[in-house]
C-alpha positions as CSV (number, residue, x, y, z in Angstrom):
1,M,0.0,0.0,0.0
2,R,2.8,2.4,1.0
3,R,4.6,1.6,-2.2
4,A,1.6,2.4,-4.3
5,V,1.2,5.7,-2.6
6,I,4.8,6.6,-3.2
7,I,4.5,5.6,-6.9
8,A,1.3,7.7,-7.2
9,V,3.0,10.7,-5.6
10,V,6.0,10.4,-7.9
11,V,3.9,10.1,-11.0
12,A,1.7,13.1,-9.9
13,A,4.9,15.2,-9.3
14,A,6.3,14.2,-12.7
15,L,3.0,15.2,-14.4
16,A,2.9,18.5,-12.6
17,C,6.5,19.3,-13.7
18,A,5.6,18.3,-17.3
19,R,2.6,20.6,-17.3
20,A,4.6,23.4,-15.8
21,A,7.3,23.0,-18.4
22,L,4.7,23.1,-21.2
23,S,2.9,26.1,-19.8
24,A,6.2,28.0,-19.4
25,R,6.8,27.8,-23.2
26,P,5.3,30.6,-25.3
27,R,2.1,29.7,-26.9
28,V,1.2,31.2,-30.3
29,L,-2.2,33.0,-30.1
30,F,-2.5,33.9,-33.8
31,N,-0.4,34.5,-36.9
32,V,-0.1,37.9,-38.5
33,G,-1.3,37.8,-42.1
34,G,1.2,40.2,-43.5
35,R,4.5,41.9,-42.8
36,V,4.4,43.7,-39.4
37,Q,5.3,47.4,-39.8
38,S,5.2,48.6,-36.2
39,P,5.7,47.5,-32.7
40,L,2.6,46.0,-31.0
41,A,0.5,48.4,-28.9
42,S,-1.2,46.7,-26.0
43,S,-3.8,48.4,-23.9
44,G,-6.6,47.1,-21.8
45,Q,-7.9,43.9,-23.4
46,W,-6.6,44.7,-26.9
47,V,-3.5,44.4,-28.9
48,T,-3.0,46.4,-32.1
49,W,-0.4,46.6,-34.9
50,L,0.2,47.7,-38.4
51,E,0.8,45.3,-41.2
52,G,1.1,45.2,-45.0
53,E,3.1,47.2,-47.5
54,E,3.1,51.0,-48.0
55,Q,0.4,50.9,-50.7
56,E,-2.1,49.0,-48.6
57,R,-1.4,49.1,-44.9
58,R,-3.8,47.6,-42.3
59,L,-4.5,48.6,-38.7
60,M,-5.3,45.3,-36.9
61,V,-6.7,44.5,-33.5
62,V,-7.2,41.3,-31.5
63,G,-8.2,40.5,-28.0
64,R,-5.4,39.8,-25.5
65,S,-6.8,36.3,-25.0
66,G,-6.5,35.5,-28.7
67,G,-9.1,34.8,-31.3
68,R,-9.7,36.3,-34.7
69,A,-7.9,39.5,-35.6
70,K,-9.9,42.1,-37.4
71,V,-9.1,45.1,-39.6
72,L,-9.8,48.5,-38.0
73,L,-8.5,50.7,-40.9
74,K,-7.1,50.0,-44.3
75,S,-5.3,52.7,-46.2
76,A,-2.0,53.6,-47.9
77,G,0.6,55.5,-45.9
78,L,-0.4,54.5,-42.3
79,S,2.5,54.8,-39.8
80,G,3.2,55.3,-36.1
81,L,1.0,53.6,-33.6
82,A,-0.2,54.1,-30.0
83,A,-3.2,52.8,-28.2
84,D,-5.2,53.4,-25.0
85,S,-8.1,51.6,-23.5
86,G,-10.5,52.8,-26.2
87,A,-8.7,53.9,-29.3
88,A,-5.6,53.4,-31.5
89,Y,-3.8,56.4,-32.9
90,V,-2.0,56.4,-36.3
91,T,-0.8,59.0,-38.9
92,R,-1.8,58.7,-42.5
93,A,0.5,60.2,-45.2
94,A,-0.9,62.4,-47.9
95,S,-2.2,60.3,-50.7
96,D,0.4,61.5,-53.2
97,Q,3.3,61.1,-50.7
98,A,2.3,57.5,-50.0
99,R,2.9,56.7,-53.7
100,G,6.1,58.8,-53.9
101,G,4.8,61.9,-55.6
102,P,1.6,63.7,-56.8
103,T,0.0,63.5,-60.2
104,P,-0.9,66.8,-61.9
105,S,-4.6,66.3,-61.0
106,E,-3.9,65.9,-57.3
107,V,-1.9,69.0,-56.7
108,E,-5.0,71.1,-56.1
109,G,-7.0,68.8,-53.9
110,R,-4.4,66.6,-52.2
111,T,-5.2,64.9,-49.0
112,P,-3.1,66.2,-46.1
113,N,-1.1,64.2,-43.7
114,E,-3.4,63.4,-40.8
115,L,-3.3,62.2,-37.2
116,L,-6.2,59.8,-36.7
117,A,-8.0,58.1,-33.8
118,V,-9.7,54.8,-34.5
119,S,-12.0,53.2,-31.9
120,L,-10.9,49.7,-31.0
121,S,-14.5,48.5,-31.1
122,G,-14.7,49.6,-34.8
123,G,-16.1,52.5,-36.6
124,A,-14.9,55.4,-38.8
125,A,-11.5,57.0,-38.2
126,R,-11.6,60.5,-36.6
127,K,-9.2,63.2,-37.6
128,L,-7.4,64.9,-34.7
129,A,-5.0,67.1,-36.6
130,D,-3.5,68.0,-39.9
131,L,0.3,67.3,-39.9
132,S,3.2,68.6,-42.0
133,E,4.5,65.1,-42.3
134,A,3.5,61.6,-41.1
135,A,5.0,60.2,-37.9
136,D,7.6,57.4,-37.4
137,Q,6.5,56.8,-33.8
138,I,3.6,57.9,-31.5
139,V,3.2,57.8,-27.8
140,S,0.1,58.6,-25.8
141,S,-1.1,59.5,-22.3
142,Q,-4.5,60.5,-20.8
143,G,-4.0,64.1,-21.9
144,W,-1.5,64.1,-24.7
145,L,-0.3,62.5,-27.9
146,A,3.3,63.0,-29.0
147,W,5.2,61.7,-32.1
148,R,8.5,62.0,-33.8
149,K,9.6,62.2,-37.4
150,S,13.2,61.6,-38.4
151,R,14.3,62.7,-41.8
152,E,17.3,63.8,-43.8
153,P,17.4,67.6,-43.8
154,A,17.5,69.3,-47.2
155,L,20.2,71.8,-48.0
156,P,18.8,75.3,-48.6
157,G,17.3,75.6,-52.1
158,V,18.2,72.0,-53.0
159,P,15.3,69.7,-52.0
160,F,16.1,66.1,-51.0
161,V,19.8,66.6,-50.7
162,A,21.0,65.2,-47.4
163,A,22.9,67.3,-45.0
164,A,25.6,66.0,-42.7
165,A,23.2,64.5,-40.1
166,P,19.5,63.5,-39.8
167,V,17.0,65.7,-38.0
168,T,14.3,64.4,-35.6
169,V,11.4,66.6,-34.7
170,I,9.1,65.8,-31.8
171,R,5.6,67.3,-31.7
172,A,2.7,67.1,-29.4
173,V,-1.1,67.8,-29.4
174,A,-3.9,67.4,-26.9
175,R,-5.4,63.9,-27.1
176,E,-8.7,65.3,-28.1
177,G,-7.1,67.1,-31.1
178,G,-6.1,70.6,-32.0
179,T,-3.1,72.3,-33.4
180,P,0.2,70.4,-33.0
181,H,3.3,72.2,-31.7
182,V,7.0,71.4,-31.8
183,I,8.6,70.6,-28.5
184,A,12.1,69.5,-29.6
185,V,14.3,69.5,-32.7
186,L,17.2,67.1,-32.4
187,G,20.2,66.2,-34.6
188,G,21.5,68.4,-37.4
189,G,24.6,69.8,-36.0
190,Q,24.4,67.6,-32.9
191,T,25.7,64.1,-32.6
192,V,22.6,61.9,-32.5
193,R,23.5,59.0,-34.7
194,R,21.3,57.6,-37.4
195,G,18.5,55.5,-35.9
196,G,19.6,56.4,-32.4
197,L,16.5,58.1,-31.0
198,E,13.3,56.5,-29.7
199,L,10.4,57.9,-27.8
200,L,9.9,56.1,-24.4
201,G,6.5,57.5,-23.5
202,I,4.7,60.3,-21.7
203,A,4.7,60.6,-17.9
204,R,3.7,63.6,-15.8
205,D,2.8,65.6,-18.9
206,S,6.4,65.3,-20.3
207,V,7.7,63.3,-23.3
208,Y,10.6,61.0,-22.5
209,W,13.1,59.7,-25.1
210,Y,16.6,58.3,-25.4
211,E,19.4,59.5,-27.7
212,R,22.4,57.4,-28.7
213,N,25.1,59.9,-29.3
214,T,28.6,59.6,-30.9
215,T,31.2,61.5,-29.0
216,P,35.1,61.7,-29.3
217,E,35.2,59.3,-26.3
218,G,32.8,56.8,-27.9
219,E,29.1,56.1,-27.9
220,R,26.9,57.6,-25.1
221,T,23.2,57.2,-24.4
222,A,21.2,60.0,-22.8
223,I,17.6,59.9,-21.5
224,R,15.9,63.3,-21.9
225,R,12.4,64.8,-21.4
226,A,10.5,67.9,-22.4
227,P,7.1,69.2,-21.3
228,C,4.3,68.3,-23.7
229,S,3.1,71.9,-23.5
230,G,6.5,73.1,-24.6
231,G,9.6,74.2,-22.7
232,G,13.2,73.3,-22.2
233,I,14.8,69.9,-22.7
234,E,16.1,68.2,-19.5
235,T,18.6,65.4,-19.2
236,V,17.4,62.6,-16.9
237,A,20.3,60.1,-17.1
238,V,23.4,59.5,-19.1
239,A,25.3,56.2,-19.6
240,D,28.4,55.2,-21.6
241,G,27.8,52.9,-24.6
242,S,24.7,52.1,-26.7
243,R,22.0,51.5,-24.1
244,A,18.4,50.5,-23.8
245,A,15.6,52.1,-21.7
246,A,11.9,51.7,-21.0
247,L,9.2,53.8,-19.3
248,D,5.9,52.7,-17.8
249,G,3.8,55.0,-15.6
250,D,6.2,56.7,-13.2
251,V,8.9,54.0,-13.5
252,L,12.0,54.5,-15.7
253,I,14.6,51.8,-16.2
254,W,17.8,51.8,-18.4
255,T,20.9,49.8,-18.9
256,A,24.3,51.2,-17.9
257,P,27.9,49.7,-17.6
258,S,28.1,46.8,-15.2
259,L,29.1,47.5,-11.6
260,E,30.3,44.0,-10.9
261,A,31.8,42.7,-14.2
262,G,35.5,43.2,-15.0
263,N,34.6,44.3,-18.5
264,P,31.7,46.8,-18.3
265,G,31.7,47.2,-22.1
266,T,30.5,43.6,-22.5
267,F,28.1,43.4,-19.6
268,S,25.4,45.8,-18.4
269,S,23.5,46.6,-15.2
270,V,19.9,47.8,-15.0
271,R,19.0,51.0,-13.1
272,R,15.5,51.9,-11.9
273,M,14.1,55.3,-11.0
274,E,10.7,56.4,-9.8
275,L,9.9,59.8,-11.3
276,G,9.4,62.4,-8.6
277,R,11.4,60.4,-6.0
278,P,15.1,60.7,-5.3
279,G,17.5,57.8,-5.8
280,V,18.4,55.2,-8.4
281,K,18.3,51.5,-7.7
282,V,20.3,48.7,-9.4
283,I,17.9,45.9,-10.1
284,G,20.1,43.6,-12.2
285,D,23.7,43.0,-13.4
286,W,25.9,40.8,-15.6
287,L,23.4,41.2,-18.4
288,D,24.4,41.1,-22.0
289,S,25.2,44.5,-23.7
290,G,22.3,43.9,-26.2
291,T,19.7,43.3,-23.5
292,I,16.1,44.4,-24.3
293,L,14.2,46.0,-21.4
294,L,10.5,45.7,-20.7
295,L,8.2,47.3,-18.1
296,S,4.7,46.4,-17.1
297,N,2.8,47.7,-14.1
298,G,6.0,48.9,-12.5
299,R,7.7,45.6,-12.8
300,A,10.9,45.3,-14.9
301,Y,11.9,42.5,-17.3
302,A,15.0,41.9,-19.4
303,Q,15.6,39.6,-22.4
304,D,19.1,38.4,-22.0
305,R,20.8,35.7,-24.1
306,G,17.6,33.9,-25.0
307,S,16.0,34.1,-21.6
308,L,13.3,36.5,-20.2
309,W,14.1,37.5,-16.6
310,R,12.0,39.4,-14.0
311,L,14.3,42.0,-12.4
312,S,14.3,43.2,-8.8
313,A,16.7,44.9,-6.4
314,K,16.2,41.8,-4.2
315,R,17.9,38.8,-5.9
316,E,15.6,36.3,-4.3
317,E,12.8,38.0,-6.3
318,Q,14.5,37.6,-9.6
319,A,13.2,34.8,-11.7
320,R,13.6,33.3,-15.2
321,L,10.2,33.4,-16.9
322,Y,11.2,31.4,-19.9
323,E,14.4,30.2,-21.6
324,G,15.0,30.0,-25.4
325,P,13.2,31.4,-28.4
326,P,11.1,33.3,-29.4
327,R,13.1,36.5,-29.6
328,L,11.4,39.6,-28.3
329,V,11.5,42.3,-31.0
330,S,8.7,44.5,-29.6
331,P,9.7,45.6,-26.1
332,R,6.8,47.9,-25.7
333,A,4.3,45.1,-26.1
334,I,4.5,43.3,-22.8
335,G,1.2,42.6,-21.1
336,D,1.7,41.8,-17.4
337,E,3.6,39.3,-15.2
338,E,1.3,36.4,-15.9
339,F,1.1,36.7,-19.7
340,M,3.3,38.6,-22.0
341,F,2.9,39.4,-25.7
342,M,5.9,39.0,-27.9
343,Q,6.1,40.0,-31.6
344,L,7.7,37.3,-33.7
345,D,8.8,37.5,-37.3
346,R,5.3,36.3,-38.4
347,G,3.1,36.4,-35.3
348,V,2.5,36.9,-31.6
349,A,3.3,34.5,-28.8
350,L,2.1,34.4,-25.2
351,A,4.5,33.4,-22.5
352,K,2.8,32.0,-19.4
353,R,4.0,30.9,-15.9
354,P,4.6,28.8,-13.8
355,L,8.1,27.5,-14.4
356,T,9.4,24.1,-13.8
357,L,10.7,23.3,-10.3
358,W,14.3,23.1,-11.6
359,A,13.9,26.5,-13.3
360,R,12.7,28.0,-10.1
361,V,15.7,26.6,-8.2
362,R,18.1,27.8,-10.9
363,S,16.5,31.3,-10.8
364,A,16.8,31.5,-7.0
365,V,20.6,31.0,-7.2
366,W,21.1,33.1,-10.3
367,R,24.4,34.9,-9.8
């Protein structure tokens, strides 16, 4: 009798570990029908993205639990993407610009560049503002929308001739619409390298972004902010090297040179700051220099060498959520601790906990 009980307990434990191992692996919810053109935007119970080519781009939405994705808007020239609990925000290029140039009959009545709001439950797109040019990236908050456009500046009198460095313009407008205004012009004579500027989000009515700069001493990453209503630019943090950052609510995290490794150029630490409060905490170290950071509900995560880690200033709270592929390429698309959306080359995966017993033990003694 005792032997049978022991065997039953062992079998039950083995089955539990097997189920945990399977549940820890990312599960594909759905496959994207076309080429993904933007990072995922996740808000409330919805996930949105842009797919398709320039001539016919589609704004898509699906429930966070999966199911059938539907088209919210189909149009040429859609770009940029942000979402809140009720709407997605995109820009639409002028009809002639989306094709590369106007025809003679379109010069008089051309469609302007537009900032649009599209209800996640469906319905017609609503124009919030006319724009001088479509956006590369959009971020949103309860009161504001902000976006950036990076372009090669034209030399005076010689259109489309590139100057020495690209220029990025950051603009903002009230979320309900109005007249956009410029809050920052970056690049040109400065040292922001090509592709080295990304908006992080809006917090406390200020836009946050990071710049990867080239200096005589090497690369340096600066995190900066500017009020959405306009005003001066303020530097929040600076770190040597090409670094990553993420913002969620009042929590800001970024990578910096390792404090423990002998070669800080190879390894990174992760710093955490709560906006409006003094002090910076170190919540991780010995991470790869190419680490991708994620934030959700104030909790920090990092993708490092094929594994997704939960970070914490207390090492006993650090945990490996999964190990191995898929690779995260949309760091702004995380859902929450229990399930996380990850954009793949052709779809979206859902990583779920719990982990296997062995993974929990290994996580507990990680470094």
